[in-house]
C-alpha positions in Angstrom: 0.0 0.0 0.0 1.2 3.5 -0.8 -0.2 7.0 -0.7 -1.3 6.6 -4.3 -3.7 3.8 -3.3 -5.0 5.9 -0.4 -5.7 8.8 -2.8 -7.4 6.6 -5.3 -9.7 5.1 -2.6 -10.6 8.4 -1.1 -11.5 9.8 -4.5 -13.7 6.8 -5.3 -15.4 6.9 -1.9 -16.1 10.6 -2.1 -17.5 10.5 -5.7 -19.3 7.2 -5.2 -18.6 6.3 -8.8 -15.5 4.6 -10.4 -15.7 6.3 -13.8 -16.1 9.8 -12.3 -13.3 9.1 -9.9 -11.0 8.0 -12.7 -11.8 11.2 -14.6 -10.8 13.3 -11.6 -7.6 11.3 -11.2 -6.7 11.6 -14.9 -6.7 7.9 -15.5 -8.8 5.2 -17.1 -11.5 3.4 -15.2 -10.2 -0.2 -15.6 -6.8 0.5 -14.1 -8.4 2.4 -11.2 -10.8 -0.5 -10.5 -7.8 -2.9 -10.5 -5.9 -0.7 -8.0 -8.8 -0.7 -5.7 -9.1 -4.5 -5.9 -5.4 -4.8 -5.2 -5.8 -2.5 -2.1 -8.7 -4.7 -0.9 -6.7 -7.9 -1.3 -3.8 -6.3 0.6 -6.0 -5.3 3.5 -8.0 -8.6 3.4 -11.3 -6.8 3.5 -13.9 -5.5 1.1 -14.0 -1.7 1.0 -16.8 -1.1 -1.6 -20.1 -2.5 -2.6 -20.2 -2.4 -6.4 -23.6 -1.9 -8.1 -24.8 -0.7 -11.6 -25.1 3.0 -10.5 -21.8 3.2 -8.8 -20.2 2.1 -5.5 -20.9 2.5 -1.8 -18.8 1.9 1.3 -18.9 -1.2 3.3 -18.6 -0.9 7.1 -14.9 -1.6 6.8 -14.7 0.9 3.9 -16.2 3.7 6.1 -13.6 3.0 8.8 -10.8 2.8 6.3 -11.9 6.1 4.8 -11.4 7.9 8.1 -7.9 6.4 8.4 -7.0 7.1 4.8 -8.0 10.8 5.1 -6.0 11.1 8.3 -2.9 9.6 6.7 -3.2 11.8 3.7 -3.7 14.8 5.9 -0.7 14.0 8.0 1.4 13.5 4.9 0.4 16.8 3.4 1.1 18.5 6.8 4.5 16.9 6.9 5.3 17.9 3.3 4.3 21.5 4.1 6.6 21.5 7.2 9.5 20.2 5.1 8.9 22.7 2.4 8.9 25.5 5.0 12.1 24.0 6.5 13.7 23.8 3.1 12.7 27.4 2.4 14.5 28.5 5.6 11.4 29.8 7.2 10.7 27.1 9.7 12.8 25.0 12.1 15.1 25.1 15.1 18.3 27.2 15.0 20.9 27.1 17.8 23.2 30.1 18.0 26.0 30.7 20.5 28.0 33.8 21.3 30.9 34.9 23.5 30.4 37.7 26.0 32.6 40.1 24.0 30.7 39.3 20.8 27.4 39.9 22.6 28.6 43.3 23.8 28.6 44.6 20.2 25.3 46.2 19.2 25.4 44.1 16.0 24.9 40.7 17.8 21.6 41.5 19.6 20.4 43.3 16.4 20.8 40.1 14.4 19.1 37.9 16.9 16.3 40.4 17.3 15.8 40.7 13.5 15.7 36.9 13.2 12.9 36.7 15.8 11.0 39.6 14.2 11.4 38.7 10.5 11.3 34.9 10.7 8.9 33.9 13.5 8.8 30.3 12.2 12.4 29.8 13.2 12.7 28.8 16.8 15.9 30.5 18.0 17.9 28.9 20.8 20.8 30.9 22.3 23.7 30.1 24.6 26.9 31.8 25.8 30.3 30.2 25.9 34.0 31.0 25.3 35.3 30.7 21.7 36.8 27.3 22.2 33.5 26.0 23.6 31.5 27.5 20.8 33.7 26.0 18.1 33.6 22.6 19.8 29.8 22.7 20.0 29.5 23.6 16.3 31.9 20.8 15.3 29.8 18.3 17.4 26.5 19.7 15.9 25.2 21.0 19.2 25.1 24.5 17.7 24.4 25.6 14.2 26.7 28.7 14.5 28.3 31.1 16.9 29.5 34.7 17.2 33.0 35.1 18.5 36.0 37.3 18.1 39.2 35.5 17.0 39.0 31.8 16.2 41.0 29.7 18.7 41.2 26.8 16.3 40.1 26.2 12.7 38.8 22.6 12.5 38.2 21.2 9.0 34.6 21.8 7.8 34.1 24.9 9.8 33.9 28.3 8.1 34.8 31.6 9.9 33.3 34.6 8.4 34.5 38.1 9.5 31.4 40.3 9.6 32.8 43.4 11.3 36.0 44.7 12.8 36.8 47.3 15.5 39.8 48.6 17.4 40.8 47.3 20.8 41.0 49.7 23.6 43.2 49.7 26.7 41.1 49.4 29.9 42.6 50.7 33.1 41.2 51.2 36.6 39.9 54.7 37.4 42.7 55.4 39.9 45.5 54.1 37.6 48.2 56.5 36.4 47.1 56.0 32.8 43.6 57.1 33.7 44.6 60.5 35.0 46.0 62.1 31.9 44.0 65.0 30.3 41.5 63.8 27.7 42.4 60.2 28.5 39.5 58.8 26.5 40.9 60.2 23.2 44.6 60.3 23.9 46.5 57.3 22.5 48.6 55.2 24.8 52.1 54.2 23.6 52.9 50.5 24.0 55.9 51.4 26.2 53.4 52.4 28.9 52.7 48.7 29.5 56.2 48.2 30.9 56.0 46.7 34.4 52.2 46.6 34.3 50.0 43.7 35.5 48.1 42.4 32.4 44.9 40.5 32.6 44.4 38.2 29.7 41.6 35.9 28.6 42.9 32.4 29.1 44.5 31.3 25.8 42.4 28.1 25.3 39.4 30.3 25.5 40.3 33.2 23.2 43.9 33.6 22.5 43.9 35.8 19.3 43.6 39.3 20.6 45.9 38.7 23.6 48.4 36.7 21.7 48.7 39.6 19.3 49.2 42.0 22.3 52.0 39.9 23.7 53.6 39.7 20.3 53.6 43.5 20.0 55.2 43.8 23.5 57.8 41.3 22.5 58.5 43.1 19.2 59.1 46.4 21.0 60.9 44.9 24.0 58.1 45.9 26.4 58.0 43.6 29.5 54.8 43.6 31.6 55.3 42.7 35.2 52.8 39.8 35.4 49.9 38.1 33.7 46.6 36.9 35.1 44.5 34.6 32.9 40.7 34.4 33.1 38.0 32.6 31.1 36.0 35.5 29.6 36.4 39.1 28.8 33.7 40.2 31.3 35.8 38.7 34.0 38.7 40.7 32.5 36.8 43.9 33.1 35.6 42.9 36.5 39.2 42.5 37.6 40.2 45.8 36.0 37.4 47.5 37.9 38.7 46.0 41.1 42.2 47.4 40.4 43.8 44.1 39.8 45.5 45.2 36.5 44.9 46.4 33.0 43.7 44.8 29.8 42.6 45.4 26.2 39.0 44.8 25.0 37.1 45.5 21.8 35.9 49.1 21.6 32.2 47.9 21.8 32.8 47.0 25.4 33.6 50.6 26.3 31.2 51.7 29.0 31.3 48.4 31.0 32.0 49.5 34.6 32.0 53.1 33.4 32.4 54.4 36.9 35.4 52.2 37.6 37.3 51.9 34.3 38.8 54.4 31.8 39.1 53.2 28.2 41.9 54.6 26.1 42.9 54.0 22.5 46.3 52.5 21.7 48.8 54.4 19.6 48.8 53.7 15.9 51.9 51.4 16.0 50.2 49.3 18.7 46.7 49.2 17.1 45.0 45.9 17.6 41.9 44.8 15.6 39.1 42.9 17.2 37.0 41.2 14.5 33.5 39.9 15.0 33.3 36.5 13.4 30.5 34.1 12.6 31.5 30.4 12.8 29.3 27.7 11.1 29.6 24.3 9.4 30.7 24.9 5.9 28.2 22.5 4.3 25.3 23.5 6.6 24.0 26.3 4.5 20.4 25.4 3.8 17.1 25.7 5.6 17.1 28.1 8.6 20.9 28.4 8.6 20.8 29.8 5.1 18.2 32.4 6.2 20.3 33.3 9.2 23.5 33.7 7.2 21.8 36.0 4.7 20.3 38.1 7.6 23.7 38.3 9.4 25.4 39.5 6.2 22.8 42.1 5.5 22.8 43.6 9.0 26.6 43.6 9.0 26.5 45.6 5.8 24.1 48.0 7.4 26.4 48.4 10.4 29.4 49.1 8.2 27.4 51.7 6.2 26.1 53.4 9.4 
Protein backbone atom coordinates (compact mmCIF):
# COMPACT_ATOMS: atom_id res chain seq x y z
CA UNK A 1 0.00 0.00 0.00
CA UNK A 2 1.23 3.50 -0.77
CA UNK A 3 -0.15 7.03 -0.73
CA UNK A 4 -1.33 6.65 -4.32
CA UNK A 5 -3.66 3.81 -3.29
CA UNK A 6 -5.05 5.89 -0.44
CA UNK A 7 -5.68 8.84 -2.76
CA UNK A 8 -7.42 6.57 -5.30
CA UNK A 9 -9.66 5.05 -2.65
CA UNK A 10 -10.62 8.40 -1.07
CA UNK A 11 -11.53 9.83 -4.49
CA UNK A 12 -13.70 6.79 -5.32
CA UNK A 13 -15.37 6.90 -1.90
CA UNK A 14 -16.12 10.62 -2.15
CA UNK A 15 -17.52 10.47 -5.71
CA UNK A 16 -19.34 7.17 -5.25
CA UNK A 17 -18.56 6.30 -8.84
CA UNK A 18 -15.54 4.57 -10.36
CA UNK A 19 -15.71 6.30 -13.78
CA UNK A 20 -16.12 9.81 -12.32
CA UNK A 21 -13.26 9.14 -9.87
CA UNK A 22 -11.03 7.99 -12.74
CA UNK A 23 -11.76 11.22 -14.64
CA UNK A 24 -10.84 13.31 -11.59
CA UNK A 25 -7.63 11.32 -11.16
CA UNK A 26 -6.71 11.63 -14.85
CA UNK A 27 -6.69 7.90 -15.52
CA UNK A 28 -8.82 5.23 -17.14
CA UNK A 29 -11.52 3.40 -15.18
CA UNK A 30 -10.23 -0.20 -15.59
CA UNK A 31 -6.76 0.49 -14.07
CA UNK A 32 -8.44 2.38 -11.20
CA UNK A 33 -10.77 -0.55 -10.50
CA UNK A 34 -7.80 -2.90 -10.51
CA UNK A 35 -5.88 -0.67 -8.04
CA UNK A 36 -8.85 -0.65 -5.66
CA UNK A 37 -9.12 -4.47 -5.88
CA UNK A 38 -5.38 -4.75 -5.16
CA UNK A 39 -5.84 -2.53 -2.09
CA UNK A 40 -8.73 -4.71 -0.85
CA UNK A 41 -6.66 -7.85 -1.34
CA UNK A 42 -3.77 -6.34 0.57
CA UNK A 43 -6.04 -5.32 3.46
CA UNK A 44 -7.99 -8.59 3.37
CA UNK A 45 -11.32 -6.76 3.52
CA UNK A 46 -13.91 -5.51 1.06
CA UNK A 47 -14.04 -1.71 1.00
CA UNK A 48 -16.77 -1.14 -1.59
CA UNK A 49 -20.15 -2.49 -2.60
CA UNK A 50 -20.24 -2.39 -6.39
CA UNK A 51 -23.61 -1.89 -8.14
CA UNK A 52 -24.79 -0.67 -11.58
CA UNK A 53 -25.15 2.97 -10.53
CA UNK A 54 -21.79 3.23 -8.77
CA UNK A 55 -20.22 2.14 -5.51
CA UNK A 56 -20.93 2.50 -1.79
CA UNK A 57 -18.80 1.88 1.25
CA UNK A 58 -18.86 -1.24 3.34
CA UNK A 59 -18.60 -0.92 7.12
CA UNK A 60 -14.88 -1.61 6.79
CA UNK A 61 -14.67 0.91 3.94
CA UNK A 62 -16.18 3.67 6.10
CA UNK A 63 -13.63 3.01 8.84
CA UNK A 64 -10.78 2.81 6.34
CA UNK A 65 -11.90 6.11 4.75
CA UNK A 66 -11.38 7.91 8.06
CA UNK A 67 -7.93 6.37 8.43
CA UNK A 68 -6.98 7.12 4.82
CA UNK A 69 -8.03 10.75 5.12
CA UNK A 70 -6.02 11.10 8.32
CA UNK A 71 -2.91 9.57 6.75
CA UNK A 72 -3.16 11.79 3.68
CA UNK A 73 -3.71 14.85 5.86
CA UNK A 74 -0.68 13.95 8.00
CA UNK A 75 1.41 13.45 4.86
CA UNK A 76 0.43 16.84 3.42
CA UNK A 77 1.11 18.54 6.76
CA UNK A 78 4.52 16.88 6.93
CA UNK A 79 5.30 17.91 3.35
CA UNK A 80 4.30 21.50 4.13
CA UNK A 81 6.58 21.52 7.17
CA UNK A 82 9.48 20.15 5.13
CA UNK A 83 8.88 22.75 2.42
CA UNK A 84 8.94 25.51 5.03
CA UNK A 85 12.10 24.01 6.49
CA UNK A 86 13.75 23.84 3.06
CA UNK A 87 12.74 27.44 2.38
CA UNK A 88 14.51 28.50 5.58
CA UNK A 89 11.36 29.85 7.22
CA UNK A 90 10.72 27.08 9.73
CA UNK A 91 12.79 24.97 12.12
CA UNK A 92 15.10 25.10 15.11
CA UNK A 93 18.29 27.19 15.01
CA UNK A 94 20.85 27.08 17.84
CA UNK A 95 23.22 30.05 17.98
CA UNK A 96 25.97 30.74 20.53
CA UNK A 97 28.04 33.81 21.32
CA UNK A 98 30.94 34.91 23.47
CA UNK A 99 30.41 37.66 26.03
CA UNK A 100 32.55 40.09 24.02
CA UNK A 101 30.66 39.33 20.80
CA UNK A 102 27.36 39.88 22.63
CA UNK A 103 28.61 43.29 23.81
CA UNK A 104 28.65 44.57 20.23
CA UNK A 105 25.34 46.18 19.19
CA UNK A 106 25.40 44.06 16.03
CA UNK A 107 24.86 40.70 17.75
CA UNK A 108 21.57 41.47 19.56
CA UNK A 109 20.42 43.31 16.42
CA UNK A 110 20.83 40.12 14.35
CA UNK A 111 19.10 37.93 16.93
CA UNK A 112 16.25 40.42 17.33
CA UNK A 113 15.82 40.70 13.54
CA UNK A 114 15.71 36.92 13.21
CA UNK A 115 12.91 36.69 15.75
CA UNK A 116 11.00 39.56 14.17
CA UNK A 117 11.42 38.71 10.48
CA UNK A 118 11.30 34.92 10.71
CA UNK A 119 8.88 33.91 13.48
CA UNK A 120 8.77 30.34 12.17
CA UNK A 121 12.41 29.84 13.19
CA UNK A 122 12.69 28.77 16.83
CA UNK A 123 15.89 30.48 17.96
CA UNK A 124 17.87 28.92 20.81
CA UNK A 125 20.79 30.94 22.27
CA UNK A 126 23.68 30.14 24.56
CA UNK A 127 26.88 31.83 25.80
CA UNK A 128 30.32 30.23 25.95
CA UNK A 129 33.95 31.04 25.25
CA UNK A 130 35.32 30.75 21.72
CA UNK A 131 36.76 27.27 22.24
CA UNK A 132 33.47 25.98 23.65
CA UNK A 133 31.47 27.47 20.76
CA UNK A 134 33.70 25.97 18.09
CA UNK A 135 33.60 22.56 19.76
CA UNK A 136 29.79 22.71 19.97
CA UNK A 137 29.54 23.61 16.27
CA UNK A 138 31.86 20.76 15.30
CA UNK A 139 29.76 18.33 17.37
CA UNK A 140 26.50 19.74 15.88
CA UNK A 141 25.21 20.97 19.23
CA UNK A 142 25.13 24.47 17.72
CA UNK A 143 24.42 25.60 14.18
CA UNK A 144 26.65 28.66 14.50
CA UNK A 145 28.30 31.09 16.88
CA UNK A 146 29.48 34.68 17.15
CA UNK A 147 33.01 35.07 18.49
CA UNK A 148 36.02 37.30 18.10
CA UNK A 149 39.19 35.52 16.97
CA UNK A 150 38.99 31.78 16.22
CA UNK A 151 41.05 29.75 18.68
CA UNK A 152 41.18 26.82 16.26
CA UNK A 153 40.11 26.19 12.69
CA UNK A 154 38.75 22.65 12.46
CA UNK A 155 38.16 21.16 9.04
CA UNK A 156 34.64 21.76 7.80
CA UNK A 157 34.08 24.93 9.84
CA UNK A 158 33.86 28.34 8.15
CA UNK A 159 34.83 31.56 9.93
CA UNK A 160 33.30 34.65 8.36
CA UNK A 161 34.50 38.07 9.53
CA UNK A 162 31.44 40.30 9.62
CA UNK A 163 32.81 43.44 11.28
CA UNK A 164 36.04 44.70 12.84
CA UNK A 165 36.79 47.32 15.46
CA UNK A 166 39.85 48.57 17.36
CA UNK A 167 40.80 47.25 20.77
CA UNK A 168 41.00 49.73 23.64
CA UNK A 169 43.17 49.72 26.74
CA UNK A 170 41.06 49.37 29.91
CA UNK A 171 42.60 50.72 33.11
CA UNK A 172 41.24 51.23 36.65
CA UNK A 173 39.89 54.68 37.41
CA UNK A 174 42.72 55.39 39.89
CA UNK A 175 45.48 54.12 37.59
CA UNK A 176 48.18 56.53 36.42
CA UNK A 177 47.10 56.00 32.79
CA UNK A 178 43.59 57.13 33.66
CA UNK A 179 44.61 60.50 35.04
CA UNK A 180 46.01 62.13 31.89
CA UNK A 181 44.03 64.99 30.26
CA UNK A 182 41.47 63.81 27.67
CA UNK A 183 42.36 60.22 28.50
CA UNK A 184 39.46 58.81 26.48
CA UNK A 185 40.89 60.18 23.22
CA UNK A 186 44.63 60.33 23.92
CA UNK A 187 46.47 57.27 22.48
CA UNK A 188 48.62 55.18 24.82
CA UNK A 189 52.14 54.22 23.65
CA UNK A 190 52.88 50.54 23.95
CA UNK A 191 55.86 51.36 26.19
CA UNK A 192 53.41 52.38 28.91
CA UNK A 193 52.67 48.67 29.49
CA UNK A 194 56.17 48.15 30.89
CA UNK A 195 55.99 46.67 34.41
CA UNK A 196 52.18 46.65 34.33
CA UNK A 197 50.00 43.75 35.49
CA UNK A 198 48.14 42.45 32.44
CA UNK A 199 44.87 40.55 32.64
CA UNK A 200 44.38 38.22 29.67
CA UNK A 201 41.61 35.92 28.59
CA UNK A 202 42.89 32.35 29.07
CA UNK A 203 44.51 31.30 25.84
CA UNK A 204 42.44 28.12 25.28
CA UNK A 205 39.36 30.34 25.48
CA UNK A 206 40.28 33.22 23.18
CA UNK A 207 43.95 33.65 22.45
CA UNK A 208 43.89 35.79 19.34
CA UNK A 209 43.62 39.34 20.64
CA UNK A 210 45.86 38.72 23.64
CA UNK A 211 48.41 36.70 21.73
CA UNK A 212 48.67 39.65 19.34
CA UNK A 213 49.15 42.04 22.27
CA UNK A 214 51.96 39.94 23.71
CA UNK A 215 53.56 39.71 20.26
CA UNK A 216 53.59 43.50 20.03
CA UNK A 217 55.17 43.75 23.47
CA UNK A 218 57.84 41.25 22.47
CA UNK A 219 58.48 43.11 19.22
CA UNK A 220 59.11 46.39 21.03
CA UNK A 221 60.89 44.90 24.03
CA UNK A 222 58.10 45.87 26.42
CA UNK A 223 58.00 43.64 29.51
CA UNK A 224 54.77 43.61 31.56
CA UNK A 225 55.32 42.66 35.19
CA UNK A 226 52.81 39.80 35.42
CA UNK A 227 49.90 38.11 33.73
CA UNK A 228 46.57 36.95 35.11
CA UNK A 229 44.55 34.63 32.88
CA UNK A 230 40.74 34.36 33.05
CA UNK A 231 37.99 32.59 31.10
CA UNK A 232 36.01 35.48 29.63
CA UNK A 233 36.37 39.14 28.78
CA UNK A 234 33.69 40.16 31.27
CA UNK A 235 35.84 38.69 34.05
CA UNK A 236 38.70 40.67 32.54
CA UNK A 237 36.80 43.89 33.08
CA UNK A 238 35.58 42.87 36.53
CA UNK A 239 39.20 42.50 37.64
CA UNK A 240 40.22 45.79 36.04
CA UNK A 241 37.37 47.52 37.87
CA UNK A 242 38.70 45.96 41.10
CA UNK A 243 42.15 47.41 40.41
CA UNK A 244 43.85 44.06 39.76
CA UNK A 245 45.52 45.17 36.52
CA UNK A 246 44.90 46.43 32.99
CA UNK A 247 43.72 44.77 29.78
CA UNK A 248 42.59 45.37 26.21
CA UNK A 249 39.04 44.75 24.98
CA UNK A 250 37.07 45.47 21.79
CA UNK A 251 35.85 49.05 21.56
CA UNK A 252 32.21 47.94 21.76
CA UNK A 253 32.84 46.99 25.41
CA UNK A 254 33.57 50.61 26.26
CA UNK A 255 31.19 51.65 28.99
CA UNK A 256 31.27 48.42 31.02
CA UNK A 257 31.99 49.48 34.63
CA UNK A 258 31.99 53.07 33.37
CA UNK A 259 32.40 54.42 36.91
CA UNK A 260 35.44 52.25 37.61
CA UNK A 261 37.28 51.92 34.30
CA UNK A 262 38.79 54.36 31.81
CA UNK A 263 39.06 53.16 28.18
CA UNK A 264 41.89 54.56 26.08
CA UNK A 265 42.95 54.02 22.46
CA UNK A 266 46.34 52.54 21.70
CA UNK A 267 48.84 54.43 19.58
CA UNK A 268 48.85 53.69 15.86
CA UNK A 269 51.92 51.43 16.02
CA UNK A 270 50.22 49.28 18.66
CA UNK A 271 46.73 49.21 17.13
CA UNK A 272 44.96 45.89 17.62
CA UNK A 273 41.91 44.82 15.63
CA UNK A 274 39.06 42.93 17.25
CA UNK A 275 37.00 41.20 14.54
CA UNK A 276 33.46 39.95 14.97
CA UNK A 277 33.31 36.48 13.44
CA UNK A 278 30.47 34.09 12.63
CA UNK A 279 31.46 30.41 12.77
CA UNK A 280 29.32 27.71 11.14
CA UNK A 281 29.63 24.34 9.44
CA UNK A 282 30.72 24.93 5.85
CA UNK A 283 28.21 22.50 4.34
CA UNK A 284 25.35 23.52 6.64
CA UNK A 285 24.02 26.35 4.49
CA UNK A 286 20.43 25.40 3.80
CA UNK A 287 17.14 25.75 5.62
CA UNK A 288 17.07 28.11 8.62
CA UNK A 289 20.87 28.45 8.63
CA UNK A 290 20.83 29.83 5.09
CA UNK A 291 18.21 32.36 6.17
CA UNK A 292 20.28 33.32 9.20
CA UNK A 293 23.49 33.72 7.16
CA UNK A 294 21.76 36.04 4.70
CA UNK A 295 20.32 38.06 7.58
CA UNK A 296 23.69 38.26 9.39
CA UNK A 297 25.43 39.49 6.23
CA UNK A 298 22.75 42.06 5.50
CA UNK A 299 22.83 43.56 8.98
CA UNK A 300 26.65 43.56 9.00
CA UNK A 301 26.53 45.63 5.80
CA UNK A 302 24.07 48.02 7.42
CA UNK A 303 26.40 48.44 10.41
CA UNK A 304 29.39 49.09 8.16
CA UNK A 305 27.44 51.72 6.23
CA UNK A 306 26.06 53.40 9.36
